[in-house]
Phi, psi and omega in degrees: 000149176290144180281169180292327177299317181292317177303317180294323177294317179295322179296321180292317182291319180298319181292320178297314180296325180294314184293328179293317182287322185278339174065029176064022177274160184296136175067227182243022182300319180295321177297322182291318182291326177294320179298322180292316177298319179300316179297320180293319184290313180299323178293323178293319189276342188301126182297126181250162177278105183286350174283341184255104180304330184287341181281345181282121178245150179260137182241153176275102186305319179298324179286327177296309181299322178296321179295314183294321181300315182296317179297323179295319180290336176275003179059037178247008182294321173301321177297317180294323177298319180296319175297320180298315183292328174293324177294323175305311179299320180293325183269006184295342176301335178297317181288323180300321175306305182300319180299315182292325179294314180290321178292332172292322176294322179292316183299331179281322188253337184058029180264116183294342177292337174299314180296323179294322177289330172298314181300315180296325178294320176296324175297321176299317179297322182293319183284329177292326181266354186290138175293160181295154184293336182298342182283353178096165187289335186293314181292320179301316179294321182293322181297311180301318181296315180291321181298311184292321181299314177298319180299310184295332183285341187248347182289124181278170180303332178299324177295318182297318176299314179294322180297317181295317181297322177297314180296323179295325182294338180276004180274356176293157184305325179239121180230091190292332185263011182294316183297306181298330176298316181291324178300318177296317174306320181290320180301316187275353184076016180290331184292315176288320183297314187250032183300316180298326177290318178299313177302321181296330175298312178297318180297316181293327174293319175300315184293318177298317186291322179297317180295319182291325185263337189246346182296128179070004180257098188242359188280338179218155179299151183247342190301318182296318177296322181295318178296323176296315175299320177299321181293324185273333190247310187278320180301310178302325180291331181280339185304309181300328183272314190259352182229030181288141179090000181289131181276331183211181183296322180298313179299316179298318182297318178295323183286330181274353186305311186292307184289325179296324177296324175295315180294320178297318178300316178297321175299314178296321178293321175300313180292328177293319179295318182298309182296324176299320179289337180258004192302320179301312179291329176297318180292323177298321187275357180296140009269003181293347183258021183300326181296320177297322181294321175297319177296319180294323178298317181288325178294319180291343174283335175269325185247127181275082181232023178301320182291327177293322177298314180298313183296319185293318184288322178293323177294314178299321180295316180296325183280322194250346190232313187272067181210159182305335181288343182271129179291148183298322179298321179296316181296321179291322182295319177294322177297315179296317177298322177299315175308308181296319182294310186289337175288333175287316183290321184220089186299326180297334175096010179298309182299318178298321182297315182287329180278323188287334188302313176297322182297313179299317176301315182290320178295323182299330185274345183282132185287338184256015182290317177305308181304317183295318180296311182297319176300327178286323181296322184260012174076029182255025185272122188285338184282341180078359179261100185281142174289335185259133178290128182299331182278351177284129184292146179281124185217159181298155175304132181273137175275164177295137181273151169253154181295129174247095185282354175274350177295120180299338180262013180293136176238141177298159175297142176305159187288336179262016183280143178283174184292337181253025185298314184296344183282357184245048194272334186304140190258327180279156191294318182294321178297323179292320178292323178292329180286001172302328180251159183290335186219146178281350180299324179299323176294314180302316181292319175295326177296319177298314179300314182295316179299320180299319181294318180295318180292322181287338176279352182280127182276168184295329181271009179224048188283344179297343177295333176300323179289326178296316182293329176297316178300315180302314183298319179301323177291318184291336177299328181293322184280313188260348182098156184295312191297321186293336186250021180292323176298323175299323177296321179294320181296320176294322176297319180301319184293319176294314178298320184298320177293322177292320179293316179301320178299319178292318179296317182294330178290330179280316180205108186299142180215148178276359177270127177234080185283161170258117185263121183235164177272114190300327188279348186246001180250153180298156184299122181264152179296129179274162176205153178258020180293138175244116180289125187271174169057226188293333181294317179298318183291322178295316179297321184290320179297316182293317179300327179296315181292325180293318182293331177290327182276322181237082186295336182275000185230157182228138176279134172241110188281145172242086190287345182281350182259157174100188182224139178247126173268122183244151171230107180265122178254106175257176187300318185247005185195165175234127182245129177236128188203158174255122179224162178294162182301324182297314174302318179297321182293319181299312182293331178294323181298333183283351174287348177270316176211162186275341186234129181224148171267166180302312182297322179297317179301311183294322179293328184288333183250001183100191184284112180228140177294139186298326180292322178290324177298318181296322178295320182293317177294325176298329178298319179286325178299315180295328178280359180072024180269323183241160175220143180260100179288317172233171181297125177067023174233124187236141184235141177282129180267088177294327178241130179301134182254137175283158179296121185245155181298138181282159178295343181279174181294134183295137180290148169284175181303325186274353184265152175277156184294153176288137182248161179289164180297323180296314178293328178292319180295321175298318177298318178298321182292322179291331179295341176295332182263002181299321178299326176295315183291319182294322180292321180286325177290330176293318185278326187249000179075225181284138175224146174283167185295321180294328176291325176296315181297324179292315182292328180291339181298339178279351180284137183300128174080005183288123178220026182277154178274167181294330179291321178291323175296325178294323177295319181294320176295325178295320177295316179301324179289326176293330178278355179084013181279323183227168179234131179245129178206132179052042177077003177249143185242138176214160177294144175272106186282000000 
């Protein structure tokens, strides 16, 4: 049972509440007037269906205000507010009905104007149910919070998609409905709720515009034009959302500063991503792509994507450059272009150091890298595309620099520099290329070998090339130093002396032999051979050596008969053949002046110790010219009279069979089949290739020494067998 104290307390509270509601009026008249005011106020606040005209009632505003005033004086306004908010939740199904109707129409038509009408409809609901302003900001704020909370809880994903599309539609140059639309967003709280979505619309528009206008456009910078476009298109679109309430331009600029910085950052990031994806082709197109490099440099100062650039370029190099299908000269050209481009993007050279390391290691493993660099230095590059800029001054090779901390212009290493960064300091291109290897002595020796080959290839009627080589050596002295090229000076002097000696010998006794006489100790080691030139060649050599010994009694000629070229005129019964061939071919055909038929072993014995493979290649030359014929395996006969193609002693082939080939040709074909796997692999990986590209790549195969003509015959045979397809000079596998 309740105690007397509790009963007394309850009675006191009840009495106090009664007095407050009755307002100390006689009887219960005050309570009745409060009840009447409560009914008027609740009926006025009750959420109505604005789609049903009959549900709308007209109220006497003075009596409504008086009722609210009475409830407020009775301190029952919070209770009424709670009842009102409960009614809002109960009646929200009316709004859900409209939302479903509008979204169904949008899903069917994908028309963003439907979403805009839905937004305006929601604003109508919001204003129709809103309490009057006389109730104060607290009740208004509570109503707004309840309305928006209910709204956001029922909006389906379809509305979010439509809302984003609606915002995107306002990015067109003229958007007549944009101001009232943004006001409606603000009323419903959509601006704050979906700020990320609205910003993403701007980001995506920036991304699309950057890709549309800047992709593949590398000749001039794009950033300045992009910023002008941002000012004209994006900034006006941002004003209603991010600068609402701005009284003047300065206020708007201050309010947009933060968000504008975010949009500018995104524009820089998008352009940086685009240029990063294009970087390999940008480097190929250099110097015509200088504008894109300037953009990339500026973007990297704003956006920290240096590591992404390094990774993208290294990946592209591995896929498109550092593989056996790429010619060494192509790799060197791309490396030089990479050096020049990355120095524009990152003058300290950190990016270059990180990107160049795999290229340098790969070039170091290639056997012809040094020769390609040296050939370019002396102007022996067949492509005509020099690695060295003609405008770049010729200067000595730069040595690795040491840190001078007393230098007032000294700068610390960049924060992303590796521990070995300073070891890659040479700035000019040639010094950078030479620094691929640990010592320049390798280049000097290769230079000597290349110069020797070039000098020995000079014919008597083209001796002005010696002077050209002399000019090249004078230029190279600046780079490598006088001492390093002394041997080259001796070789050039030998060429001059050789011409003078030959002139003296010819004046004493004319000869058709014009040897190049060199100093054995100062020239690179030349390949030796035990070939003995037979017949008239031996006599001509002996006669020339005798005259030389008369002129130079203290010296003796040592012939290298496997080097050089012999101009021959073969007089056969029905024809005359004139050709230039290597000495071994000349030696073999000379033996046929003694008798018409020789075996392979007899021919080899007649010219000394010769490798059978080299002998076979020499004989195939005459077979191809129609001078010799292989009657039996390893037995060759001179054709004094041209023979028409006659049926072989073997069974005549059917239409589906390939013609019978000689044993020598068969042996050559067998040798080429050893390299078929190489050819099949490169055509599988690289698709269609021209013949010269296949020949270049086959040079990396061990022991490959075939000419491009021999390769062409092999590919034609492979085509007849259905292994490959040849069209317009391109070869590909027959799938």
